[in-house]
MIDREN-307859 format. One record per residue (C-alpha): x, y, z; residue number from 1; residue in three letters. Coordinates in nm, 3 decimals. Example, Ala and Ser with C-alpha at 12.3 -4.5 7.8 and 13.67 -1.06 7.14 Angstrom:
2
1.230 -0.450 0.780 1 ALA;
1.367 -0.106 0.714 2 SER;
***
This chain:
378
10.502 9.051 10.933 1 UNK;
10.533 8.809 10.642 2 UNK;
10.460 8.866 10.274 3 UNK;
10.172 8.619 10.294 4 UNK;
9.999 8.860 10.535 5 UNK;
10.009 9.142 10.279 6 UNK;
9.694 9.147 10.067 7 UNK;
9.763 9.096 9.697 8 UNK;
10.058 9.278 9.535 9 UNK;
10.225 8.961 9.404 10 UNK;
10.450 9.140 9.147 11 UNK;
10.576 9.381 9.415 12 UNK;
10.657 9.094 9.651 13 UNK;
10.843 8.908 9.378 14 UNK;
11.043 9.220 9.294 15 UNK;
11.149 9.274 9.656 16 UNK;
11.240 8.909 9.709 17 UNK;
11.454 8.899 9.395 18 UNK;
11.628 9.216 9.513 19 UNK;
11.733 9.038 9.834 20 UNK;
11.830 8.713 9.661 21 UNK;
12.049 8.896 9.411 22 UNK;
12.205 9.111 9.686 23 UNK;
12.115 9.438 9.518 24 UNK;
11.926 9.607 9.798 25 UNK;
11.928 9.984 9.757 26 UNK;
12.014 10.147 10.091 27 UNK;
11.729 10.402 10.060 28 UNK;
11.388 10.309 9.923 29 UNK;
11.062 10.497 9.905 30 UNK;
10.744 10.289 9.910 31 UNK;
10.470 10.502 9.764 32 UNK;
10.118 10.450 9.634 33 UNK;
9.753 10.520 9.714 34 UNK;
9.612 10.496 10.065 35 UNK;
9.505 10.147 10.164 36 UNK;
9.728 9.974 9.907 37 UNK;
9.945 9.826 10.183 38 UNK;
10.256 10.046 10.193 39 UNK;
10.332 9.988 10.561 40 UNK;
10.249 9.613 10.554 41 UNK;
10.482 9.575 10.256 42 UNK;
10.759 9.768 10.433 43 UNK;
10.724 9.550 10.744 44 UNK;
10.724 9.227 10.542 45 UNK;
11.026 9.338 10.338 46 UNK;
11.219 9.437 10.652 47 UNK;
11.149 9.096 10.807 48 UNK;
11.255 8.914 10.492 49 UNK;
11.581 9.111 10.476 50 UNK;
11.680 9.014 10.831 51 UNK;
11.535 8.660 10.825 52 UNK;
11.802 8.400 10.907 53 UNK;
11.644 8.136 10.681 54 UNK;
11.454 8.319 10.404 55 UNK;
11.254 8.099 10.168 56 UNK;
11.189 8.147 9.796 57 UNK;
10.860 8.332 9.861 58 UNK;
10.869 8.453 10.222 59 UNK;
11.062 8.483 10.545 60 UNK;
11.066 8.169 10.760 61 UNK;
10.863 8.326 11.040 62 UNK;
11.019 8.105 11.307 63 UNK;
11.383 8.209 11.344 64 UNK;
11.473 8.440 11.636 65 UNK;
11.509 8.737 11.399 66 UNK;
11.164 8.681 11.245 67 UNK;
11.000 8.650 11.584 68 UNK;
11.153 8.977 11.702 69 UNK;
11.082 9.157 11.375 70 UNK;
10.720 9.039 11.388 71 UNK;
10.683 9.192 11.734 72 UNK;
10.870 9.509 11.623 73 UNK;
11.127 9.461 11.900 74 UNK;
11.436 9.359 11.699 75 UNK;
11.731 9.573 11.823 76 UNK;
11.832 9.658 11.466 77 UNK;
11.480 9.762 11.361 78 UNK;
11.397 10.131 11.409 79 UNK;
11.100 10.359 11.334 80 UNK;
11.051 10.729 11.270 81 UNK;
10.694 10.860 11.256 82 UNK;
10.491 11.176 11.326 83 UNK;
10.420 11.242 11.693 84 UNK;
10.244 11.508 11.897 85 UNK;
10.360 11.735 12.176 86 UNK;
10.235 11.633 12.518 87 UNK;
10.448 11.718 12.817 88 UNK;
10.771 11.709 12.618 89 UNK;
10.832 12.020 12.402 90 UNK;
11.083 11.823 12.191 91 UNK;
10.918 11.485 12.131 92 UNK;
11.076 11.205 11.927 93 UNK;
10.945 10.875 11.800 94 UNK;
11.114 10.679 12.079 95 UNK;
10.889 10.855 12.332 96 UNK;
10.590 10.685 12.165 97 UNK;
10.748 10.354 12.070 98 UNK;
10.535 10.133 12.297 99 UNK;
10.217 10.298 12.172 100 UNK;
10.337 10.268 11.814 101 UNK;
10.406 9.897 11.849 102 UNK;
10.064 9.832 12.003 103 UNK;
9.894 10.035 11.734 104 UNK;
10.072 9.881 11.435 105 UNK;
10.035 9.526 11.567 106 UNK;
9.657 9.576 11.585 107 UNK;
9.657 9.626 11.208 108 UNK;
9.934 9.753 10.977 109 UNK;
9.667 9.899 10.747 110 UNK;
9.591 10.242 10.895 111 UNK;
9.564 10.614 10.831 112 UNK;
9.735 10.906 10.999 113 UNK;
9.401 11.007 11.148 114 UNK;
9.369 10.667 11.316 115 UNK;
9.721 10.700 11.458 116 UNK;
9.655 11.046 11.603 117 UNK;
9.319 10.931 11.741 118 UNK;
9.502 10.644 11.908 119 UNK;
9.724 10.905 12.074 120 UNK;
9.414 11.104 12.179 121 UNK;
9.548 11.401 11.987 122 UNK;
9.284 11.669 12.019 123 UNK;
9.448 11.958 11.837 124 UNK;
9.723 12.027 11.590 125 UNK;
9.888 11.803 11.336 126 UNK;
10.137 11.529 11.403 127 UNK;
10.491 11.606 11.295 128 UNK;
10.841 11.461 11.289 129 UNK;
11.007 11.728 11.498 130 UNK;
11.354 11.882 11.488 131 UNK;
11.506 11.661 11.757 132 UNK;
11.433 11.349 11.553 133 UNK;
11.727 11.428 11.326 134 UNK;
11.975 11.375 11.608 135 UNK;
11.793 11.056 11.712 136 UNK;
11.831 10.914 11.361 137 UNK;
12.206 10.978 11.364 138 UNK;
12.241 10.829 11.713 139 UNK;
12.047 10.510 11.637 140 UNK;
12.226 10.436 11.313 141 UNK;
12.573 10.514 11.444 142 UNK;
12.548 10.205 11.665 143 UNK;
12.692 9.877 11.544 144 UNK;
12.456 9.608 11.420 145 UNK;
12.349 9.396 11.716 146 UNK;
12.227 9.075 11.557 147 UNK;
12.061 9.148 11.223 148 UNK;
12.201 9.142 10.873 149 UNK;
12.094 9.505 10.834 150 UNK;
12.010 9.801 11.050 151 UNK;
11.668 9.893 10.916 152 UNK;
11.482 10.220 10.968 153 UNK;
11.125 10.271 10.849 154 UNK;
11.033 10.638 10.815 155 UNK;
10.655 10.674 10.794 156 UNK;
10.526 10.997 10.638 157 UNK;
10.863 11.165 10.570 158 UNK;
10.666 11.456 10.421 159 UNK;
10.584 11.559 10.779 160 UNK;
10.948 11.606 10.873 161 UNK;
11.069 11.937 11.007 162 UNK;
11.335 12.080 10.775 163 UNK;
11.613 12.032 11.033 164 UNK;
11.525 11.666 11.078 165 UNK;
11.492 11.621 10.701 166 UNK;
11.838 11.767 10.645 167 UNK;
11.985 11.530 10.905 168 UNK;
11.820 11.241 10.726 169 UNK;
11.951 11.369 10.395 170 UNK;
12.306 11.373 10.532 171 UNK;
12.294 11.010 10.640 172 UNK;
12.128 10.908 10.313 173 UNK;
12.423 11.061 10.131 174 UNK;
12.680 10.879 10.348 175 UNK;
12.500 10.576 10.492 176 UNK;
12.672 10.340 10.738 177 UNK;
12.743 9.993 10.602 178 UNK;
12.451 9.745 10.591 179 UNK;
12.191 10.013 10.661 180 UNK;
11.849 10.010 10.496 181 UNK;
11.606 10.302 10.492 182 UNK;
11.245 10.239 10.393 183 UNK;
11.048 10.560 10.355 184 UNK;
10.670 10.509 10.342 185 UNK;
10.451 10.783 10.196 186 UNK;
10.124 10.813 10.003 187 UNK;
10.213 11.179 9.937 188 UNK;
10.567 11.181 9.792 189 UNK;
10.515 11.529 9.646 190 UNK;
10.550 11.661 10.001 191 UNK;
10.889 11.498 10.059 192 UNK;
11.200 11.715 10.033 193 UNK;
11.317 11.689 9.667 194 UNK;
11.678 11.627 9.771 195 UNK;
11.562 11.326 9.976 196 UNK;
11.347 11.197 9.690 197 UNK;
11.646 11.213 9.456 198 UNK;
11.844 10.983 9.687 199 UNK;
11.581 10.711 9.713 200 UNK;
11.480 10.428 9.485 201 UNK;
11.106 10.464 9.445 202 UNK;
10.879 10.161 9.447 203 UNK;
10.523 10.239 9.339 204 UNK;
10.271 10.005 9.496 205 UNK;
9.942 9.997 9.302 206 UNK;
9.587 9.963 9.429 207 UNK;
9.491 9.614 9.540 208 UNK;
9.316 9.427 9.259 209 UNK;
8.954 9.322 9.320 210 UNK;
9.025 8.948 9.326 211 UNK;
9.299 8.978 9.589 212 UNK;
9.088 9.225 9.788 213 UNK;
8.787 8.991 9.795 214 UNK;
9.004 8.699 9.906 215 UNK;
9.167 8.916 10.174 216 UNK;
8.830 9.030 10.307 217 UNK;
8.696 8.674 10.323 218 UNK;
9.007 8.559 10.509 219 UNK;
9.026 8.857 10.746 220 UNK;
8.659 8.921 10.823 221 UNK;
8.503 8.583 10.731 222 UNK;
8.236 8.749 10.516 223 UNK;
8.046 8.564 10.240 224 UNK;
8.204 8.568 9.895 225 UNK;
7.924 8.777 9.741 226 UNK;
7.964 9.048 10.005 227 UNK;
8.343 9.039 9.978 228 UNK;
8.330 9.091 9.601 229 UNK;
8.081 9.375 9.635 230 UNK;
8.292 9.552 9.897 231 UNK;
8.608 9.493 9.692 232 UNK;
8.452 9.678 9.398 233 UNK;
8.329 9.965 9.615 234 UNK;
8.664 10.006 9.790 235 UNK;
8.855 10.085 9.471 236 UNK;
9.166 9.894 9.580 237 UNK;
9.177 10.056 9.926 238 UNK;
9.177 9.797 10.205 239 UNK;
9.116 10.063 10.471 240 UNK;
8.800 10.176 10.292 241 UNK;
8.694 9.811 10.248 242 UNK;
8.741 9.748 10.619 243 UNK;
8.536 10.056 10.704 244 UNK;
8.254 9.945 10.474 245 UNK;
8.239 9.607 10.646 246 UNK;
8.268 9.758 10.992 247 UNK;
8.016 10.030 10.900 248 UNK;
8.244 10.249 11.106 249 UNK;
8.100 10.522 11.324 250 UNK;
8.360 10.757 11.181 251 UNK;
8.235 10.716 10.826 252 UNK;
7.873 10.748 10.939 253 UNK;
7.966 11.072 11.116 254 UNK;
8.136 11.208 10.801 255 UNK;
7.834 11.112 10.594 256 UNK;
7.592 11.289 10.829 257 UNK;
7.811 11.601 10.834 258 UNK;
7.827 11.608 10.454 259 UNK;
7.451 11.559 10.417 260 UNK;
7.383 11.840 10.664 261 UNK;
7.628 12.075 10.494 262 UNK;
7.458 12.018 10.159 263 UNK;
7.108 12.068 10.301 264 UNK;
7.216 12.389 10.473 265 UNK;
7.394 12.519 10.164 266 UNK;
7.096 12.446 9.943 267 UNK;
6.845 12.608 10.181 268 UNK;
7.076 12.904 10.240 269 UNK;
6.967 12.930 10.605 270 UNK;
7.242 13.133 10.766 271 UNK;
7.177 13.019 11.124 272 UNK;
7.198 12.650 11.020 273 UNK;
7.515 12.713 10.823 274 UNK;
7.673 12.878 11.128 275 UNK;
7.571 12.584 11.349 276 UNK;
7.735 12.344 11.105 277 UNK;
8.051 12.556 11.088 278 UNK;
8.076 12.564 11.468 279 UNK;
8.036 12.184 11.488 280 UNK;
8.295 12.120 11.216 281 UNK;
8.541 12.375 11.356 282 UNK;
8.527 12.197 11.691 283 UNK;
8.671 11.877 11.543 284 UNK;
9.037 11.782 11.587 285 UNK;
9.231 11.912 11.291 286 UNK;
9.323 11.576 11.140 287 UNK;
8.964 11.454 11.171 288 UNK;
8.835 11.770 11.004 289 UNK;
9.078 11.726 10.713 290 UNK;
8.963 11.367 10.664 291 UNK;
8.601 11.481 10.671 292 UNK;
8.666 11.735 10.395 293 UNK;
8.834 11.467 10.184 294 UNK;
8.528 11.249 10.236 295 UNK;
8.301 11.534 10.122 296 UNK;
8.505 11.574 9.803 297 UNK;
8.472 11.201 9.730 298 UNK;
8.092 11.200 9.777 299 UNK;
8.050 11.508 9.559 300 UNK;
8.235 11.332 9.280 301 UNK;
8.041 11.009 9.329 302 UNK;
7.713 11.204 9.319 303 UNK;
7.804 11.370 8.991 304 UNK;
7.913 11.042 8.829 305 UNK;
7.588 10.878 8.946 306 UNK;
7.398 11.103 8.704 307 UNK;
7.532 10.893 8.418 308 UNK;
7.364 10.578 8.558 309 UNK;
7.670 10.359 8.504 310 UNK;
7.675 10.143 8.817 311 UNK;
8.033 10.021 8.775 312 UNK;
8.162 10.380 8.792 313 UNK;
8.008 10.451 9.134 314 UNK;
8.205 10.343 9.439 315 UNK;
7.964 10.409 9.724 316 UNK;
7.835 10.206 10.015 317 UNK;
7.464 10.114 10.022 318 UNK;
7.395 10.394 10.276 319 UNK;
7.585 10.647 10.063 320 UNK;
7.418 10.519 9.747 321 UNK;
7.076 10.578 9.901 322 UNK;
7.168 10.939 9.974 323 UNK;
7.334 10.988 9.635 324 UNK;
7.025 10.862 9.448 325 UNK;
6.830 11.160 9.588 326 UNK;
7.112 11.415 9.589 327 UNK;
7.264 11.356 9.243 328 UNK;
7.008 11.573 9.062 329 UNK;
7.140 11.876 9.252 330 UNK;
7.498 11.815 9.137 331 UNK;
7.574 11.886 8.773 332 UNK;
7.836 12.015 8.533 333 UNK;
7.739 12.373 8.625 334 UNK;
7.841 12.345 8.989 335 UNK;
8.028 12.027 9.080 336 UNK;
8.375 12.134 8.972 337 UNK;
8.349 12.463 9.162 338 UNK;
8.212 12.285 9.472 339 UNK;
8.497 12.037 9.475 340 UNK;
8.739 12.326 9.434 341 UNK;
8.588 12.508 9.735 342 UNK;
8.629 12.201 9.957 343 UNK;
8.983 12.143 9.831 344 UNK;
9.072 12.508 9.891 345 UNK;
8.930 12.491 10.245 346 UNK;
9.141 12.181 10.308 347 UNK;
9.451 12.358 10.180 348 UNK;
9.390 12.667 10.394 349 UNK;
9.335 12.455 10.706 350 UNK;
9.661 12.269 10.640 351 UNK;
9.829 12.610 10.624 352 UNK;
9.684 12.698 10.966 353 UNK;
9.418 12.937 10.842 354 UNK;
9.138 13.043 11.077 355 UNK;
8.920 12.732 11.067 356 UNK;
8.585 12.899 11.136 357 UNK;
8.643 13.166 10.873 358 UNK;
8.761 12.908 10.619 359 UNK;
8.460 12.681 10.674 360 UNK;
8.211 12.968 10.675 361 UNK;
8.353 13.108 10.352 362 UNK;
8.342 12.760 10.192 363 UNK;
7.981 12.702 10.302 364 UNK;
7.858 13.038 10.175 365 UNK;
8.026 12.991 9.837 366 UNK;
7.878 12.641 9.799 367 UNK;
7.537 12.786 9.887 368 UNK;
7.588 13.051 9.621 369 UNK;
7.680 12.783 9.367 370 UNK;
7.351 12.604 9.431 371 UNK;
7.157 12.926 9.369 372 UNK;
7.351 13.010 9.053 373 UNK;
7.301 12.659 8.922 374 UNK;
6.925 12.680 8.977 375 UNK;
6.907 13.012 8.796 376 UNK;
7.090 12.873 8.496 377 UNK;
6.880 12.556 8.482 378 UNK;
***
């Protein structure tokens, strides 16, 4: 991937290019920032530029043998570590899923963990970088460089590393082989082992600015300028959200319907309907359920903000906006903070492997209670 394929982020690109030109590449870097800002695309473009045989002043050449192999993710000195799931192998490693990973990333380097696990048809559990991966990291990087300037390893979502694997990574970060480059990619650096964080040079990638987003959407999806600018504003610098708005993705529609039903049930207080909703939500794959709860939190916040009638503060799609216009009067300063907290707490308990049905039922009943209390105080 080339820098020109990364949407916006001109200052970040210039910083990385100058780092290579001045030969001051830190051996361990952490690319961090909000979802949809382009962390993985930037990591791929940087890796290609580092190993390009004829790098230009603004980008890799794209035509040398190294660039061609890097672009296809098949360069022998280019390695990946990423969360995987257990299928038939009780000790899975990234290499077991490398072909699937390449196909997935080459479709679009802008993606979420949920999309990756859905691609793997993961029905239950959370993806993880398992114990055995630590030995694989050591083995891959102990080999001599085949043909690149650097051996490069991209570690996606290092926060999902098992402690054993993380400690193996830490060891090699402390004593790296010559001409080795680690690029850790995470939108949740707080979850990364502190000792690993302390050994990386952090690069914070900001949200994509509206102008760059609009141009990227016009180029990628060939939408009219007016639509591109509208979607750019709604997306809040998140290309993945912008793509979903344009695609009107079934996933987002599903999340919206689930949220609307949960609110109706909570407001009515009908126990049988609440239980039906809990059963439906509990039947979702874990990663999908977590993403749905995050969506619910976002719409609650958007609904509350909509009460102030300041259009530029609301980042909702037309379908969501239609729902919010009717729902916003039920969300106020007496209940919204507590509702958001209940959804966030449910998300936290599910991440900690709590009983999903009990967690969702407890959340739903408390939200229902908040509606009643709010009405009484009105």
